[in-house]
C-alpha positions as CSV (number, residue, x, y, z in Angstrom):
1,M,0.0,0.0,0.0
2,N,1.3,3.5,-0.7
3,I,0.5,6.6,1.2
4,S,-1.8,7.9,-1.5
5,G,-4.3,5.6,0.0
6,I,-4.7,3.1,-2.7
7,S,-5.4,-0.1,-0.9
8,G,-3.9,-3.4,-2.0
9,G,-2.2,-4.8,1.0
10,A,0.9,-6.8,0.0
11,A,-0.2,-7.1,-3.6
12,P,2.3,-5.6,-6.0
13,M,-0.4,-4.3,-8.3
14,V,-2.1,-1.8,-5.9
15,M,-4.1,-0.2,-8.8
16,S,-5.8,-3.4,-9.8
17,G,-9.1,-4.8,-8.7
18,A,-11.7,-3.2,-6.5
19,S,-9.2,-0.8,-4.9
20,A,-8.9,1.2,-8.1
21,S,-12.6,2.0,-8.1
22,M,-12.7,3.0,-4.4
23,P,-13.7,6.6,-3.7
24,P,-10.9,8.9,-2.6
25,Q,-12.4,9.4,0.9
26,Q,-12.5,5.6,1.4
27,K,-8.9,5.3,0.2
28,M,-7.8,8.0,2.7
29,T,-9.9,6.3,5.5
30,N,-8.2,2.9,4.8
31,L,-4.8,4.6,4.8
32,Y,-5.5,6.3,8.1
33,Q,-6.5,3.0,9.6
34,Q,-3.2,1.5,8.4
35,I,-1.2,4.4,9.9
36,D,-3.1,4.3,13.2
37,T,-1.4,1.1,14.2
38,G,-2.6,1.3,17.8
39,G,-6.2,1.9,16.8
40,S,-6.2,5.0,19.1
41,G,-8.3,7.1,16.7
42,S,-5.4,9.6,16.2
43,I,-2.1,9.6,14.3
44,T,1.1,10.8,15.9
45,K,4.1,12.2,14.0
46,S,6.1,9.0,14.8
47,Q,3.3,6.9,13.2
48,L,3.4,9.0,10.1
49,E,7.2,8.7,10.0
50,N,6.8,4.9,10.2
51,A,4.3,5.1,7.4
52,F,6.8,7.0,5.3
53,Q,9.3,4.2,5.8
54,T,7.0,1.3,5.2
55,L,4.1,2.4,2.9
56,N,6.0,3.9,-0.1
57,P,4.6,7.4,-0.3
58,P,4.5,9.1,-3.7
59,A,7.6,11.1,-4.6
60,V,5.9,14.4,-4.0
61,F,5.3,13.5,-0.4
62,R,8.8,12.1,0.1
63,Q,10.2,15.3,-1.4
64,A,8.1,17.4,1.0
65,G,9.2,15.3,3.9
66,V,7.4,14.0,7.0
67,D,7.6,17.3,8.9
68,A,5.9,19.3,6.1
69,V,3.2,16.7,5.6
70,Y,2.5,16.3,9.3
71,N,2.4,20.1,9.8
72,Q,-0.3,20.3,7.0
73,L,-2.3,17.6,8.8
74,D,-1.8,19.1,12.3
75,P,-1.8,22.8,11.6
76,N,-2.6,23.7,15.3
77,G,0.3,21.6,16.6
78,T,-1.8,19.4,18.8
79,G,0.5,16.4,18.3
80,S,-2.2,14.2,17.0
81,V,-4.4,14.0,13.8
82,S,-7.9,12.7,13.9
83,K,-9.4,10.6,11.0
84,A,-11.5,13.6,9.9
85,D,-8.5,15.9,9.8
86,F,-6.4,13.3,8.1
87,V,-8.9,12.7,5.3
88,S,-9.6,16.3,4.7
89,G,-6.0,17.3,5.0
90,M,-4.8,14.6,2.5
91,K,-7.6,15.5,0.0
92,S,-6.5,19.1,0.3
93,M,-2.8,18.3,-0.2
94,M,-3.6,16.1,-3.2
95,V,-5.6,18.9,-4.9
96,S,-2.7,21.3,-4.2
97,L,-0.2,18.9,-5.6
98,R,-2.2,18.2,-8.7
99,A,-2.6,21.9,-9.3
100,S,1.2,22.4,-8.8
101,T,2.0,19.6,-11.2
102,N,-0.4,20.9,-13.8
103,T,1.2,24.3,-13.5
104,L,4.6,22.9,-13.9
105,N,3.5,20.8,-16.9
106,S,2.0,23.8,-18.6
107,L,5.2,25.7,-18.1
108,G,7.2,22.9,-19.6
109,G,8.7,21.7,-16.3
């Protein structure tokens, strides 16, 4: 599974099968549940760091780094991220990243 939330477990083809048709919110919810390894209902920075090491995040997230991603998900600095904040934060980051990529592509970058 990668950090973009596309479910597939240990399967090498994470885009195949039912996971490819899963709505983005469900993908983010599934990803959240994988990162919240203790089932506490919140994600800590160390859990996100572990996810970065084990879940193969997309290059744009790796380039941004764990700190930047976590700060986006926890803008108030509470030290934990709820499922609702994670889902909305990830959707927001994905929209921003797509917009940035489209801008770069239109500029020839």
